TIFIGU-415104 format. One line per field, with one value per atom (N, C-alpha, C): residue number from 1; residue in three letters; atom name; x, y negated, z negated. Coordinates in Angstrom, 2 decimals, decimal comma, always signed. Example, Ala and Ser with C-alpha at 12.3 -4.5 7.8 and 13.67 -1.06 7.14 Angstrom:
n	[1 | 1 | 1 | 2 | 2 | 2]
res	[Ala | Ala | Ala | Ser | Ser | Ser]
atom	[N | CA | C | N | CA | C]
east	[+13,19 | +12,30 | +13,20 | +12,85 | +13,67 | +12,90]
north	[+5,69 | +4,50 | +3,30 | +2,25 | +1,06 | -0,03]
up	[-7,80 | -7,80 | -7,80 | -7,08 | -7,14 | -7,87]
end
This chain:
n	[1 | 1 | 1 | 2 | 2 | 2 | 3 | 3 | 3 | 4 | 4 | 4 | 5 | 5 | 5 | 6 | 6 | 6 | 7 | 7 | 7 | 8 | 8 | 8 | 9 | 9 | 9 | 10 | 10 | 10 | 11 | 11 | 11 | 12 | 12 | 12 | 13 | 13 | 13 | 14 | 14 | 14 | 15 | 15 | 15 | 16 | 16 | 16 | 17 | 17 | 17 | 18 | 18 | 18 | 19 | 19 | 19 | 20 | 20 | 20 | 21 | 21 | 21 | 22 | 22 | 22 | 23 | 23 | 23 | 24 | 24 | 24 | 25 | 25 | 25 | 26 | 26 | 26 | 27 | 27 | 27 | 28 | 28 | 28 | 29 | 29 | 29 | 30 | 30 | 30 | 31 | 31 | 31 | 32 | 32 | 32 | 33 | 33 | 33 | 34 | 34 | 34 | 35 | 35 | 35 | 36 | 36 | 36 | 37 | 37 | 37 | 38 | 38 | 38 | 39 | 39 | 39 | 40 | 40 | 40 | 41 | 41 | 41 | 42 | 42 | 42 | 43 | 43 | 43 | 44 | 44 | 44 | 45 | 45 | 45 | 46 | 46 | 46 | 47 | 47 | 47 | 48 | 48 | 48 | 49 | 49 | 49 | 50 | 50 | 50 | 51 | 51 | 51 | 52 | 52 | 52 | 53 | 53 | 53 | 54 | 54 | 54 | 55 | 55 | 55 | 56 | 56 | 56 | 57 | 57 | 57 | 58 | 58 | 58 | 59 | 59 | 59 | 60 | 60 | 60 | 61 | 61 | 61 | 62 | 62 | 62 | 63 | 63 | 63 | 64 | 64 | 64 | 65 | 65 | 65 | 66 | 66 | 66 | 67 | 67 | 67 | 68 | 68 | 68 | 69 | 69 | 69 | 70 | 70 | 70 | 71 | 71 | 71 | 72 | 72 | 72 | 73 | 73 | 73 | 74 | 74 | 74 | 75 | 75 | 75 | 76 | 76 | 76 | 77 | 77 | 77 | 78 | 78 | 78 | 79 | 79 | 79 | 80 | 80 | 80 | 81 | 81 | 81 | 82 | 82 | 82 | 83 | 83 | 83 | 84 | 84 | 84 | 85 | 85 | 85 | 86 | 86 | 86 | 87 | 87 | 87 | 88 | 88 | 88 | 89 | 89 | 89 | 90 | 90 | 90 | 91 | 91 | 91 | 92 | 92 | 92 | 93 | 93 | 93 | 94 | 94 | 94 | 95 | 95 | 95 | 96 | 96 | 96 | 97 | 97 | 97 | 98 | 98 | 98 | 99 | 99 | 99 | 100 | 100 | 100 | 101 | 101 | 101 | 102 | 102 | 102 | 103 | 103 | 103 | 104 | 104 | 104 | 105 | 105 | 105 | 106 | 106 | 106 | 107 | 107 | 107 | 108 | 108 | 108 | 109 | 109 | 109 | 110 | 110 | 110]
res	[Met | Met | Met | Val | Val | Val | Asp | Asp | Asp | Phe | Phe | Phe | Ile | Ile | Ile | Asn | Asn | Asn | Lys | Lys | Lys | Asn | Asn | Asn | Lys | Lys | Lys | Arg | Arg | Arg | Phe | Phe | Phe | Phe | Phe | Phe | Lys | Lys | Lys | Pro | Pro | Pro | Phe | Phe | Phe | Lys | Lys | Lys | Asn | Asn | Asn | Ala | Ala | Ala | Phe | Phe | Phe | Phe | Phe | Phe | Val | Val | Val | Ile | Ile | Ile | Ser | Ser | Ser | Ile | Ile | Ile | Ile | Ile | Ile | Phe | Phe | Phe | Ala | Ala | Ala | Ile | Ile | Ile | Trp | Trp | Trp | Met | Met | Met | Leu | Leu | Leu | Phe | Phe | Phe | Phe | Phe | Phe | Asp | Asp | Asp | Thr | Thr | Thr | Asn | Asn | Asn | Ser | Ser | Ser | Trp | Trp | Trp | Phe | Phe | Phe | Ile | Ile | Ile | His | His | His | Asn | Asn | Asn | Glu | Glu | Glu | Leu | Leu | Leu | Asn | Asn | Asn | Asn | Asn | Asn | Asp | Asp | Asp | Ile | Ile | Ile | Lys | Lys | Lys | Ala | Ala | Ala | Leu | Leu | Leu | Glu | Glu | Glu | Glu | Glu | Glu | Glu | Glu | Glu | Lys | Lys | Lys | Glu | Glu | Glu | Tyr | Tyr | Tyr | Tyr | Tyr | Tyr | Lys | Lys | Lys | Lys | Lys | Lys | Glu | Glu | Glu | Ile | Ile | Ile | Glu | Glu | Glu | Lys | Lys | Lys | Asp | Asp | Asp | Lys | Lys | Lys | Lys | Lys | Lys | Glu | Glu | Glu | Ile | Ile | Ile | Lys | Lys | Lys | Lys | Lys | Lys | Leu | Leu | Leu | Ser | Ser | Ser | Ser | Ser | Ser | Asp | Asp | Asp | Lys | Lys | Lys | Gly | Gly | Gly | Val | Val | Val | Glu | Glu | Glu | Lys | Lys | Lys | Tyr | Tyr | Tyr | Gly | Gly | Gly | Arg | Arg | Arg | Glu | Glu | Glu | Lys | Lys | Lys | Tyr | Tyr | Tyr | His | His | His | Met | Met | Met | Lys | Lys | Lys | Lys | Lys | Lys | Lys | Lys | Lys | Asp | Asp | Asp | Glu | Glu | Glu | Glu | Glu | Glu | Ile | Ile | Ile | Tyr | Tyr | Tyr | Leu | Leu | Leu | Ile | Ile | Ile | Glu | Glu | Glu | Tyr | Tyr | Tyr | Glu | Glu | Glu | Asp | Asp | Asp | Ser | Ser | Ser | Leu | Leu | Leu | Lys | Lys | Lys | Lys | Lys | Lys | Lys | Lys | Lys | Lys | Lys | Lys | Asn | Asn | Asn | Glu | Glu | Glu]
atom	[N | CA | C | N | CA | C | N | CA | C | N | CA | C | N | CA | C | N | CA | C | N | CA | C | N | CA | C | N | CA | C | N | CA | C | N | CA | C | N | CA | C | N | CA | C | N | CA | C | N | CA | C | N | CA | C | N | CA | C | N | CA | C | N | CA | C | N | CA | C | N | CA | C | N | CA | C | N | CA | C | N | CA | C | N | CA | C | N | CA | C | N | CA | C | N | CA | C | N | CA | C | N | CA | C | N | CA | C | N | CA | C | N | CA | C | N | CA | C | N | CA | C | N | CA | C | N | CA | C | N | CA | C | N | CA | C | N | CA | C | N | CA | C | N | CA | C | N | CA | C | N | CA | C | N | CA | C | N | CA | C | N | CA | C | N | CA | C | N | CA | C | N | CA | C | N | CA | C | N | CA | C | N | CA | C | N | CA | C | N | CA | C | N | CA | C | N | CA | C | N | CA | C | N | CA | C | N | CA | C | N | CA | C | N | CA | C | N | CA | C | N | CA | C | N | CA | C | N | CA | C | N | CA | C | N | CA | C | N | CA | C | N | CA | C | N | CA | C | N | CA | C | N | CA | C | N | CA | C | N | CA | C | N | CA | C | N | CA | C | N | CA | C | N | CA | C | N | CA | C | N | CA | C | N | CA | C | N | CA | C | N | CA | C | N | CA | C | N | CA | C | N | CA | C | N | CA | C | N | CA | C | N | CA | C | N | CA | C | N | CA | C | N | CA | C | N | CA | C | N | CA | C | N | CA | C | N | CA | C | N | CA | C | N | CA | C | N | CA | C | N | CA | C | N | CA | C | N | CA | C | N | CA | C | N | CA | C | N | CA | C | N | CA | C | N | CA | C | N | CA | C | N | CA | C]
east	[-0,09 | -0,89 | +0,09 | +1,01 | +1,84 | +2,74 | +3,19 | +4,00 | +3,21 | +1,91 | +1,00 | +0,96 | +0,90 | +0,76 | +2,09 | +3,11 | +4,51 | +4,62 | +4,29 | +4,30 | +3,64 | +2,47 | +1,69 | +2,30 | +2,87 | +3,63 | +4,54 | +5,39 | +6,67 | +5,87 | +4,79 | +4,08 | +3,53 | +3,13 | +2,52 | +3,72 | +4,91 | +5,98 | +6,27 | +6,41 | +6,46 | +5,19 | +4,10 | +2,86 | +2,91 | +3,85 | +3,84 | +4,49 | +5,47 | +6,18 | +5,10 | +4,94 | +3,85 | +4,49 | +5,58 | +6,29 | +5,89 | +6,26 | +5,73 | +4,39 | +3,49 | +2,10 | +1,79 | +2,28 | +1,84 | +2,20 | +3,66 | +4,15 | +3,36 | +2,90 | +2,11 | +0,73 | +0,13 | -1,13 | -0,89 | +0,07 | +0,20 | +0,60 | +1,45 | +1,66 | +0,22 | -0,47 | -1,82 | -2,58 | -2,68 | -3,57 | -3,02 | -1,71 | -1,24 | -1,28 | -1,35 | -1,41 | -3,02 | -3,90 | -5,05 | -6,22 | -6,02 | -7,33 | -6,99 | -5,71 | -5,51 | -5,96 | -6,33 | -6,44 | -5,35 | -4,22 | -2,81 | -2,35 | -3,07 | -2,74 | -1,92 | -1,22 | -0,54 | -1,39 | -2,46 | -3,42 | -3,76 | -3,92 | -4,29 | -3,23 | -2,01 | -0,75 | -0,59 | -0,69 | -0,47 | -1,49 | -2,66 | -3,63 | -3,30 | -2,85 | -2,53 | -1,23 | -0,13 | +0,71 | +0,48 | -0,45 | -0,71 | -1,60 | -2,32 | -3,00 | -1,91 | -0,97 | +0,11 | +0,86 | +1,03 | +1,63 | +0,89 | -0,37 | -1,45 | -1,39 | -1,33 | -1,53 | -0,15 | +0,87 | +2,24 | +2,51 | +1,90 | +1,95 | +0,91 | -0,26 | -1,26 | -0,66 | +0,32 | +0,88 | +1,83 | +2,72 | +3,65 | +2,93 | +1,79 | +1,00 | +0,53 | +0,07 | -0,29 | +0,62 | +1,83 | +2,89 | +3,42 | +3,42 | +3,60 | +2,81 | +1,32 | +0,32 | +0,59 | +0,85 | +1,08 | +2,27 | +3,29 | +4,43 | +3,94 | +3,12 | +2,71 | +1,97 | +0,97 | -0,06 | +0,87 | +1,92 | +2,86 | +3,40 | +4,00 | +4,42 | +3,45 | +2,01 | +0,96 | +0,84 | +0,59 | +0,52 | +1,40 | +2,61 | +3,99 | +3,57 | +3,20 | +3,16 | +2,01 | +0,79 | -0,16 | -0,04 | +1,16 | +1,12 | +1,50 | +2,19 | +2,38 | +1,19 | +1,34 | +0,06 | +0,19 | +1,53 | +1,78 | +1,19 | +1,44 | +0,93 | -0,68 | -1,29 | -2,79 | -3,30 | -2,55 | -3,04 | -2,78 | -1,76 | -1,53 | -2,53 | -2,76 | -3,63 | -5,43 | -5,68 | -6,85 | -7,03 | -6,07 | -6,05 | -6,17 | -5,27 | -5,01 | -6,49 | -6,92 | -8,00 | -9,46 | -9,33 | -10,82 | -11,06 | -10,04 | -9,95 | -10,43 | -9,96 | -10,01 | -9,22 | -9,52 | -8,75 | -8,67 | -7,85 | -7,54 | -8,64 | -8,78 | -9,62 | -9,18 | -9,99 | -9,57 | -8,64 | -8,93 | -8,10 | -9,03 | -8,51 | -9,36 | -8,63 | -9,56 | -8,75 | -9,22 | -8,57 | -8,93 | -8,43 | -9,61 | -9,27 | -9,22 | -7,98 | -7,64 | -7,75 | -8,74 | -8,92 | -8,45 | -7,66 | -7,11 | -8,18 | -8,29 | -9,27 | -8,97 | -7,77 | -7,40 | -7,65 | -8,02 | -8,21 | -9,80 | -10,55 | -11,95 | -12,68 | -13,58 | -14,09 | -15,09 | -15,01 | -15,93 | -17,27 | -18,24 | -19,63 | -19,78 | -20,54 | -20,84 | -21,58 | -22,18 | -22,73 | -21,87 | -20,60 | -19,73 | -19,02]
north	[+5,48 | +6,59 | +7,63 | +8,02 | +8,99 | +8,91 | +7,66 | +7,39 | +7,82 | +7,36 | +7,79 | +9,23 | +10,06 | +11,46 | +12,16 | +11,55 | +12,03 | +11,65 | +10,54 | +10,22 | +11,05 | +11,55 | +12,33 | +13,85 | +14,10 | +15,64 | +15,42 | +14,45 | +14,21 | +14,37 | +13,65 | +13,71 | +15,09 | +15,87 | +17,21 | +18,35 | +18,02 | +19,00 | +19,79 | +19,01 | +19,87 | +20,72 | +20,38 | +21,14 | +22,50 | +22,71 | +24,08 | +25,12 | +24,73 | +25,42 | +25,98 | +27,21 | +27,81 | +27,54 | +27,64 | +27,38 | +25,96 | +25,10 | +23,82 | +23,42 | +24,10 | +23,89 | +24,36 | +25,75 | +26,44 | +25,87 | +25,34 | +24,58 | +23,25 | +22,51 | +21,42 | +21,67 | +22,70 | +23,24 | +23,55 | +24,45 | +24,87 | +23,56 | +22,49 | +21,60 | +20,66 | +20,62 | +19,83 | +20,73 | +22,19 | +22,85 | +22,65 | +22,74 | +22,77 | +21,50 | +20,32 | +19,04 | +18,54 | +18,88 | +18,59 | +19,80 | +20,86 | +21,70 | +22,91 | +23,34 | +24,41 | +24,03 | +25,11 | +24,70 | +24,46 | +24,59 | +24,16 | +22,98 | +22,18 | +21,04 | +20,02 | +19,12 | +18,16 | +17,06 | +16,72 | +16,04 | +16,61 | +17,89 | +18,51 | +18,41 | +18,81 | +18,89 | +17,49 | +16,38 | +15,20 | +14,69 | +15,04 | +14,92 | +15,59 | +16,86 | +17,69 | +17,28 | +16,61 | +16,09 | +14,86 | +14,01 | +12,83 | +13,05 | +14,42 | +14,70 | +15,24 | +15,84 | +16,57 | +15,30 | +14,15 | +13,09 | +12,30 | +12,42 | +11,68 | +12,52 | +13,77 | +14,77 | +14,65 | +14,65 | +14,65 | +13,12 | +12,14 | +11,11 | +10,97 | +11,61 | +12,00 | +12,64 | +13,79 | +14,60 | +13,84 | +13,01 | +12,27 | +11,33 | +10,61 | +9,79 | +10,63 | +11,74 | +12,63 | +13,15 | +13,28 | +13,62 | +12,45 | +11,30 | +10,10 | +10,09 | +10,16 | +9,87 | +11,27 | +12,24 | +13,43 | +13,22 | +12,54 | +12,00 | +10,96 | +10,03 | +8,95 | +9,58 | +10,42 | +11,11 | +11,80 | +12,46 | +13,22 | +12,51 | +11,16 | +10,13 | +9,74 | +9,50 | +9,03 | +10,18 | +11,51 | +12,51 | +12,72 | +12,44 | +12,48 | +11,32 | +10,19 | +9,25 | +9,62 | +10,07 | +10,54 | +11,82 | +12,28 | +13,61 | +13,52 | +12,33 | +11,93 | +11,01 | +11,03 | +10,42 | +8,96 | +8,53 | +6,98 | +6,79 | +7,52 | +7,03 | +6,94 | +8,02 | +8,22 | +6,75 | +6,35 | +5,34 | +4,03 | +3,86 | +2,71 | +2,56 | +3,65 | +3,73 | +3,38 | +3,94 | +3,71 | +2,15 | +1,53 | +0,25 | -0,61 | -0,28 | -1,35 | -1,11 | +0,11 | +0,30 | +0,13 | +0,63 | +0,70 | -0,22 | -0,95 | -1,97 | -1,27 | -0,24 | +0,68 | -0,20 | +0,28 | -0,57 | +0,61 | +0,08 | +0,99 | +0,49 | +1,21 | +0,56 | -0,53 | -1,51 | -2,67 | -3,69 | -3,62 | -4,30 | -5,03 | -6,28 | -7,00 | -7,35 | -7,26 | -7,50 | -8,67 | -9,49 | -10,92 | -10,88 | -10,76 | -10,89 | -12,14 | -12,45 | -14,06 | -13,76 | -14,63 | -14,72 | -16,27 | -16,20 | -17,52 | -17,86 | -19,10 | -19,64 | -19,06 | -18,92 | -18,37 | -16,82 | -16,06 | -14,76 | -14,40 | -15,48 | -15,21 | -15,42 | -14,62 | -14,78 | -15,80 | -16,52 | -17,84 | -17,47 | -18,22 | -18,00 | -18,57 | -17,96 | -18,57 | -19,90 | -20,25 | -21,56 | -22,80 | -22,47 | -23,61 | -24,04]
up	[+46,44 | +45,91 | +45,57 | +46,54 | +46,39 | +45,17 | +44,92 | +43,54 | +42,43 | +42,29 | +41,06 | +40,74 | +42,03 | +41,99 | +41,45 | +41,85 | +41,36 | +39,99 | +39,46 | +38,20 | +37,13 | +37,57 | +36,72 | +36,78 | +37,89 | +37,94 | +37,00 | +36,73 | +35,77 | +34,26 | +34,13 | +32,97 | +32,32 | +33,40 | +33,07 | +33,11 | +33,41 | +33,69 | +32,36 | +31,25 | +30,12 | +29,58 | +29,98 | +29,75 | +30,50 | +31,33 | +32,09 | +31,29 | +30,39 | +29,45 | +28,35 | +28,31 | +27,38 | +25,92 | +25,75 | +24,30 | +23,71 | +24,65 | +24,30 | +23,89 | +24,76 | +24,67 | +23,15 | +22,93 | +21,83 | +20,50 | +20,77 | +19,58 | +19,18 | +20,19 | +20,13 | +19,40 | +20,03 | +19,33 | +17,77 | +17,65 | +16,35 | +15,32 | +15,77 | +14,82 | +14,70 | +15,59 | +15,47 | +14,35 | +14,64 | +13,68 | +12,35 | +12,07 | +10,79 | +10,09 | +10,83 | +10,17 | +9,95 | +10,80 | +10,52 | +10,01 | +10,68 | +10,39 | +9,53 | +9,15 | +8,35 | +7,08 | +6,13 | +4,72 | +4,10 | +4,42 | +3,79 | +4,56 | +5,04 | +6,14 | +5,14 | +6,01 | +5,31 | +4,44 | +5,00 | +4,08 | +2,71 | +2,65 | +1,60 | +0,72 | +1,14 | +0,39 | -0,18 | +0,47 | +0,08 | -1,08 | -0,94 | -1,98 | -3,25 | -2,89 | -4,19 | -5,00 | -4,19 | -4,79 | -5,55 | -5,13 | -5,99 | -7,17 | -7,11 | -8,22 | -9,43 | -9,00 | -9,78 | -10,41 | -9,61 | -10,16 | -11,34 | -11,16 | -11,96 | -13,33 | -13,19 | -14,23 | -15,21 | -14,42 | -15,12 | -15,87 | -15,29 | -16,21 | -17,25 | -17,11 | -18,19 | -19,39 | -18,85 | -19,78 | -20,64 | -19,99 | -20,81 | -21,66 | -21,37 | -22,21 | -23,43 | -23,20 | -24,41 | -25,24 | -24,62 | -25,50 | -26,37 | -25,89 | -26,73 | -27,89 | -27,48 | -28,47 | -29,62 | -29,28 | -30,23 | -30,96 | -30,62 | -31,48 | -32,58 | -31,80 | -32,77 | -33,74 | -33,52 | -34,50 | -35,49 | -35,04 | -36,00 | -37,18 | -36,67 | -37,59 | -38,45 | -38,09 | -39,00 | -39,92 | -39,43 | -40,46 | -41,41 | -41,03 | -42,03 | -43,17 | -42,68 | -43,57 | -44,67 | -44,15 | -44,92 | -45,69 | -45,47 | -46,38 | -47,93 | -48,09 | -49,53 | -50,22 | -51,54 | -52,12 | -52,11 | -51,98 | -51,61 | -50,51 | -49,40 | -47,91 | -47,96 | -48,57 | -48,59 | -49,44 | -50,43 | -51,35 | -50,44 | -49,75 | -48,91 | -47,63 | -47,22 | -46,10 | -46,47 | -47,66 | -48,17 | -48,68 | -49,14 | -49,60 | -48,46 | -47,25 | -46,05 | -45,24 | -45,09 | -44,06 | -44,61 | -45,93 | -46,59 | -47,57 | -47,94 | -49,14 | -50,37 | -50,64 | -51,89 | -53,00 | -54,22 | -55,50 | -56,40 | -57,47 | -58,63 | -59,52 | -60,77 | -61,74 | -62,73 | -62,92 | -63,33 | -62,40 | -61,21 | -60,29 | -59,35 | -58,96 | -58,03 | -56,70 | -55,76 | -54,37 | -53,67 | -53,18 | -52,56 | -50,96 | -50,26 | -48,67 | -48,35 | -47,83 | -47,33 | -45,73 | -45,28 | -43,81 | -43,34 | -42,27 | -41,63 | -40,58 | -40,20 | -39,29 | -37,86 | -37,70 | -36,27 | -36,21 | -37,40 | -37,34 | -37,22 | -37,52 | -37,59 | -36,17 | -35,83 | -34,58 | -34,55 | -33,43 | -33,45 | -32,75 | -33,23 | -32,87 | -31,51 | -30,67 | -29,16 | -29,14 | -30,20 | -30,17 | -30,40 | -30,95 | -31,34 | -30,07]
end
């Protein structure tokens, strides 16, 4: 029984120091309870990373759109786009659309 009490005294010895106790309480408060806690900082850092990835994605999309706008700024580019996308044609011109078997959507019944 005496050994048990002596072991407990050794365990509680650091807690007699006021600086140690205050430091432990401060660390626990900053990690879990404060408005600037570690968990909130971690969550905010993850949000920042996601937003930076989104920013990079949109920068790439802007560059791609700028290239498309540059292509469409000339009459040739507009004509090519109209012919390919909307199957437009000039006067006295015929257009034939060739579709291959593998490019057609198959019906669900077949």
